[in-house]
C-alpha positions as CSV (number, residue, x, y, z in Angstrom):
1,M,25.9,-6.7,81.0
2,G,23.1,-7.0,78.5
3,S,25.3,-9.0,76.1
4,F,26.3,-11.3,79.0
5,W,22.6,-12.1,79.8
6,G,22.0,-12.5,76.0
7,L,24.8,-15.1,75.8
8,R,23.6,-16.8,78.9
9,W,20.1,-17.1,77.5
10,V,21.5,-18.6,74.2
11,L,23.6,-21.1,76.1
12,N,20.7,-22.0,78.4
13,R,18.4,-22.6,75.4
14,I,21.0,-24.8,73.7
15,L,21.4,-26.9,76.9
16,H,17.6,-27.4,77.0
17,L,17.3,-28.3,73.4
18,A,20.4,-30.6,73.2
19,P,18.5,-33.5,74.8
20,V,15.7,-33.1,72.2
21,A,18.3,-33.5,69.4
22,L,19.7,-36.6,71.0
23,L,16.3,-38.1,71.6
24,A,15.3,-37.5,67.9
25,T,18.4,-39.1,66.6
26,F,18.1,-42.1,68.9
27,F,14.4,-42.5,68.0
28,V,15.2,-42.5,64.3
29,F,18.1,-44.8,64.7
30,G,15.9,-47.3,66.5
31,M,13.1,-47.0,64.0
32,L,15.4,-47.9,61.1
33,Y,15.6,-51.4,62.5
34,L,11.9,-51.8,62.2
35,V,12.1,-51.2,58.4
36,P,12.1,-54.5,56.5
37,G,15.3,-55.5,54.8
38,D,19.0,-55.9,55.8
39,P,21.6,-53.4,54.7
40,A,24.2,-56.1,54.7
41,V,22.2,-58.0,52.1
42,T,21.8,-54.9,50.0
43,L,25.6,-54.3,50.1
44,A,26.5,-57.9,49.4
45,G,24.0,-58.5,46.6
46,E,21.1,-60.9,46.2
47,N,23.2,-63.9,45.3
48,A,25.8,-63.4,48.1
49,T,26.5,-66.3,50.5
50,L,25.6,-66.2,54.1
51,Q,29.3,-66.0,55.1
52,H,29.8,-63.0,52.9
53,I,26.8,-61.2,54.4
54,Q,28.1,-62.0,57.9
55,E,31.5,-60.6,57.0
56,I,29.8,-57.3,55.8
57,R,27.8,-57.1,59.1
58,A,31.0,-57.5,61.1
59,L,32.9,-55.0,58.8
60,Y,30.3,-52.2,59.4
61,G,29.5,-53.2,62.9
62,L,25.9,-54.2,62.0
63,D,26.1,-57.3,64.2
64,R,26.4,-55.3,67.4
65,P,23.5,-54.2,69.6
66,V,21.6,-51.1,68.5
67,V,22.6,-49.2,71.6
68,I,26.3,-49.9,71.0
69,Q,26.0,-48.8,67.4
70,Y,24.3,-45.6,68.4
71,A,26.9,-44.9,71.0
72,D,29.6,-45.4,68.5
73,W,27.9,-43.1,66.0
74,L,27.5,-40.5,68.8
75,N,31.2,-40.7,69.6
76,H,32.1,-40.0,65.9
77,V,29.7,-37.0,65.9
78,A,31.4,-35.6,69.0
79,H,34.7,-35.7,67.1
80,G,33.1,-33.9,64.1
81,N,32.7,-37.0,62.0
82,L,29.3,-38.1,60.6
83,S,30.8,-41.4,59.4
84,V,30.5,-42.7,55.8
85,S,27.7,-44.0,53.7
86,L,27.2,-47.7,53.7
87,L,26.2,-47.7,50.0
88,S,28.6,-45.1,48.4
89,G,31.4,-45.2,50.9
90,E,31.6,-41.4,50.7
91,P,31.7,-39.2,53.8
92,V,28.2,-38.3,54.9
93,A,29.1,-34.8,55.8
94,G,30.4,-34.2,52.3
95,E,27.2,-35.5,50.7
96,I,25.0,-33.4,53.0
97,A,27.1,-30.3,52.3
98,H,26.7,-30.9,48.5
99,R,22.9,-31.4,48.7
100,L,21.9,-29.0,51.5
101,P,22.1,-25.8,49.5
102,N,19.4,-27.1,47.0
103,T,17.0,-27.8,49.9
104,L,17.7,-24.5,51.6
105,L,17.2,-22.6,48.3
106,I,13.8,-24.2,47.9
107,V,12.8,-23.4,51.5
108,A,14.0,-19.8,51.2
109,G,12.1,-19.4,47.9
110,A,8.9,-20.8,49.3
111,L,9.2,-18.8,52.5
112,G,9.8,-15.6,50.5
113,L,6.8,-16.2,48.3
114,S,4.7,-16.9,51.3
115,L,5.6,-13.6,52.9
116,L,5.3,-11.6,49.6
117,V,1.8,-12.8,49.0
118,G,0.5,-13.7,52.5
119,V,1.4,-10.5,54.3
120,P,-0.3,-8.0,51.8
121,L,-3.3,-10.4,51.6
122,S,-3.7,-10.4,55.4
123,I,-3.4,-6.6,55.6
124,A,-5.9,-6.0,52.8
125,A,-8.4,-8.4,54.4
126,A,-8.0,-6.9,57.9
127,L,-8.6,-3.4,56.5
128,R,-11.9,-4.5,55.1
129,P,-13.4,-6.8,57.8
130,G,-16.6,-8.5,56.8
131,S,-16.3,-7.4,53.2
132,R,-16.6,-9.7,50.1
133,F,-12.8,-9.4,49.6
134,D,-12.3,-10.5,53.3
135,H,-14.5,-13.5,52.9
136,W,-13.2,-14.6,49.5
137,S,-9.5,-14.1,50.4
138,M,-9.9,-16.2,53.5
139,A,-11.8,-18.8,51.6
140,I,-9.0,-19.0,49.1
141,A,-6.5,-19.2,51.9
142,S,-8.4,-22.0,53.5
143,S,-8.3,-23.9,50.2
144,G,-4.6,-23.4,50.0
145,V,-4.1,-25.3,53.3
146,S,-6.1,-28.3,52.0
147,I,-4.4,-28.6,48.6
148,P,-1.7,-31.3,48.7
149,S,1.7,-29.9,47.7
150,F,2.6,-33.0,45.6
151,W,-0.7,-32.6,43.6
152,L,0.0,-28.9,43.0
153,A,3.6,-29.7,42.1
154,M,2.5,-32.2,39.4
155,A,0.0,-29.7,38.1
156,L,2.6,-27.0,37.8
157,V,5.0,-29.4,36.0
158,S,2.2,-30.4,33.6
159,V,1.2,-26.8,32.7
160,F,4.3,-24.6,33.0
161,A,7.1,-27.2,32.3
162,L,5.7,-29.7,29.9
163,G,3.0,-27.4,28.4
164,F,4.6,-23.9,28.0
165,H,8.2,-25.0,28.6
166,W,8.8,-21.9,30.7
167,F,10.5,-23.8,33.6
168,P,12.6,-27.0,33.9
169,A,10.6,-30.0,35.0
170,T,13.4,-31.6,37.0
171,G,16.8,-31.0,38.5
172,A,18.5,-28.1,40.2
173,T,21.5,-25.8,39.7
174,S,23.6,-24.0,42.3
175,L,23.7,-20.2,42.6
176,S,27.4,-20.3,41.5
177,D,26.3,-21.6,38.1
178,G,24.1,-18.5,37.6
179,V,21.4,-16.9,39.7
180,G,18.9,-16.7,36.9
181,E,19.2,-20.4,36.0
182,A,19.0,-21.4,39.7
183,L,15.9,-19.4,40.2
184,R,14.3,-21.0,37.1
185,H,14.9,-24.4,38.6
186,I,13.5,-23.6,42.0
187,A,10.5,-21.6,40.8
188,L,8.0,-24.4,40.4
189,P,9.1,-26.3,43.6
190,A,9.0,-23.0,45.6
191,I,5.5,-22.2,44.3
192,A,4.2,-25.7,45.1
193,L,5.7,-25.5,48.5
194,S,4.5,-21.9,49.3
195,A,0.7,-22.5,48.8
196,N,0.3,-23.8,52.3
197,G,2.6,-21.1,53.6
198,I,0.7,-18.3,51.9
199,A,-2.6,-19.6,53.4
200,T,-1.1,-20.0,56.9
201,I,0.4,-16.5,57.0
202,A,-2.7,-14.9,55.5
203,R,-5.1,-16.5,58.0
204,Q,-2.9,-16.0,61.1
205,L,-1.9,-12.4,60.4
206,R,-5.4,-11.4,59.3
207,T,-6.6,-12.2,62.8
208,A,-3.7,-10.4,64.4
209,F,-4.1,-7.3,62.2
210,A,-7.8,-7.2,62.8
211,E,-7.4,-7.3,66.6
212,T,-4.7,-4.6,66.5
213,L,-6.8,-2.3,64.3
214,A,-9.7,-2.7,66.7
215,A,-7.6,-1.8,69.7
216,P,-8.5,1.4,71.7
217,Y,-5.1,3.1,71.0
218,V,-5.7,2.8,67.3
219,R,-9.0,4.7,67.6
220,T,-7.2,7.3,69.6
221,L,-4.6,7.6,66.8
222,R,-7.4,8.0,64.2
223,A,-9.0,10.7,66.3
224,K,-5.7,12.6,66.4
225,G,-5.7,12.7,62.6
226,L,-3.0,10.1,61.7
227,S,-3.4,8.7,58.3
228,P,-4.3,5.0,57.9
229,A,-0.9,4.3,56.3
230,A,0.9,5.8,59.2
231,I,-1.2,3.9,61.7
232,L,-0.6,0.6,59.9
233,W,3.1,0.8,59.2
234,K,4.3,2.7,62.3
235,H,2.1,1.3,65.0
236,C,0.2,-1.8,64.0
237,L,3.0,-3.6,62.2
238,K,5.2,-3.3,65.2
239,N,2.6,-5.0,67.4
240,V,2.1,-7.7,64.9
241,S,5.8,-8.4,64.4
242,V,6.1,-10.9,67.2
243,P,3.2,-13.1,65.9
244,L,4.6,-12.7,62.4
245,L,8.1,-13.9,63.5
246,T,6.5,-16.9,65.3
247,V,4.6,-17.9,62.2
248,I,7.7,-17.5,60.1
249,G,9.7,-19.8,62.5
250,L,7.0,-22.5,62.5
251,L,6.5,-22.3,58.8
252,A,10.3,-22.5,58.1
253,N,10.5,-25.7,60.2
254,R,7.4,-27.1,58.4
255,L,8.9,-26.4,55.0
256,L,12.1,-28.2,55.9
257,G,10.1,-31.4,56.3
258,A,7.8,-30.8,53.4
259,T,10.6,-30.5,50.9
260,I,10.9,-34.3,50.9
261,V,7.9,-34.8,48.7
262,I,8.7,-31.8,46.5
263,E,12.3,-33.0,45.9
264,I,11.1,-36.4,44.8
265,V,8.5,-35.0,42.4
266,F,11.0,-32.6,40.8
267,A,14.0,-35.0,41.1
268,I,16.0,-32.5,43.0
269,P,19.2,-33.7,44.7
270,G,18.5,-32.3,48.1
271,I,18.7,-33.8,51.6
272,G,15.0,-34.7,51.4
273,S,15.3,-37.1,48.5
274,M,18.7,-38.2,50.0
275,V,17.2,-39.3,53.3
276,V,14.3,-41.2,51.5
277,N,16.8,-43.2,49.4
278,A,18.9,-43.9,52.5
279,A,16.0,-45.0,54.6
280,I,14.8,-47.4,51.8
281,N,18.3,-48.9,51.6
282,K,18.8,-48.8,55.4
283,D,21.9,-46.6,55.0
284,F,22.0,-45.8,58.7
285,P,24.8,-43.2,58.8
286,V,23.2,-41.1,56.0
287,V,19.8,-41.1,57.7
288,Q,21.3,-40.2,61.0
289,G,23.4,-37.4,59.5
290,V,20.5,-35.9,57.7
291,V,18.3,-36.1,60.9
292,L,21.0,-34.5,63.0
293,V,21.5,-31.6,60.5
294,T,17.8,-31.1,60.2
295,V,17.4,-31.0,64.0
296,A,20.3,-28.5,64.2
297,L,18.6,-26.3,61.6
298,V,15.3,-26.4,63.5
299,I,17.1,-25.5,66.7
300,A,18.9,-22.6,65.0
301,I,15.7,-21.3,63.5
302,N,13.9,-21.4,66.9
303,L,16.8,-19.7,68.6
304,M,16.8,-16.9,66.0
305,V,13.0,-16.4,66.2
306,D,13.1,-16.4,70.1
307,G,16.0,-14.0,70.1
308,L,14.3,-11.5,67.7
309,C,11.0,-11.7,69.7
310,R,12.9,-10.8,72.8
311,L,14.4,-7.8,71.1
312,L,11.1,-6.6,69.7
313,D,9.1,-7.2,72.9
314,P,10.8,-6.4,76.2
315,R,8.0,-8.2,78.1
316,I,9.2,-11.5,76.6
317,A,12.8,-10.8,77.7
318,R,11.7,-10.2,81.3
319,A,9.6,-13.4,81.4
């Protein structure tokens, strides 16, 4: 019976989020027409005749109303087809499948670094409230929020790639070509992308840990003689797990969008740089395909986080 209600909850969430995905794709599709330039002119070339440009518009259906074009694209998506790129003529789904692993690898690396540094930092600061370490760590975390990721990326390239030659300055390799080499290529992008994540996790969790450690039941546990480590790992961490999962979900969604700048700085062939080039050239199918995949990833992350929160806190499941 529990699995039935769990499946019903997932389906209900998907039904509620599906209109959001449609609205996002329609909004982006309409916004593309506000970008200066004509994709038919780009395809035909600067010296093309007006007749040739009109033929290209008719060939790709660019001469039809925006709503009709969107409806046609939506019909293709319903049949599992993301259409083909106007510039390369390649299937959009294939291009996204080729580039998406690079983006996900950077996001996973940045999220992992954010957790590895941010969580211990928040715990150490919460255990010493009001101390110099608490003030300095939170001050550093606040500065991490304000540092632009593209500036940090260029600084890392200048020092560790061009200066010490420890890491590649550009490009990416897949995990199938070697885990070590793939990690070397994503190291600098992940570090540049994780600065904001480390600061966010450290600041948010420091407050959550401090409130939990000051709770009455924690004083009772101390009075019973439990060690600080047992109180922290067996009791406090469980109560902080829901805020932590919420922060992780929000951060993962934010990192997906932030990879655009990082991929351009490091010349990484991911979906971020792909959508920028497609938007500049008004390659509608590519932009729509990337937006649809990104929205699907965001929905999947939110569903996963909400489901885990329901499992960890029964009060959420009953709400």
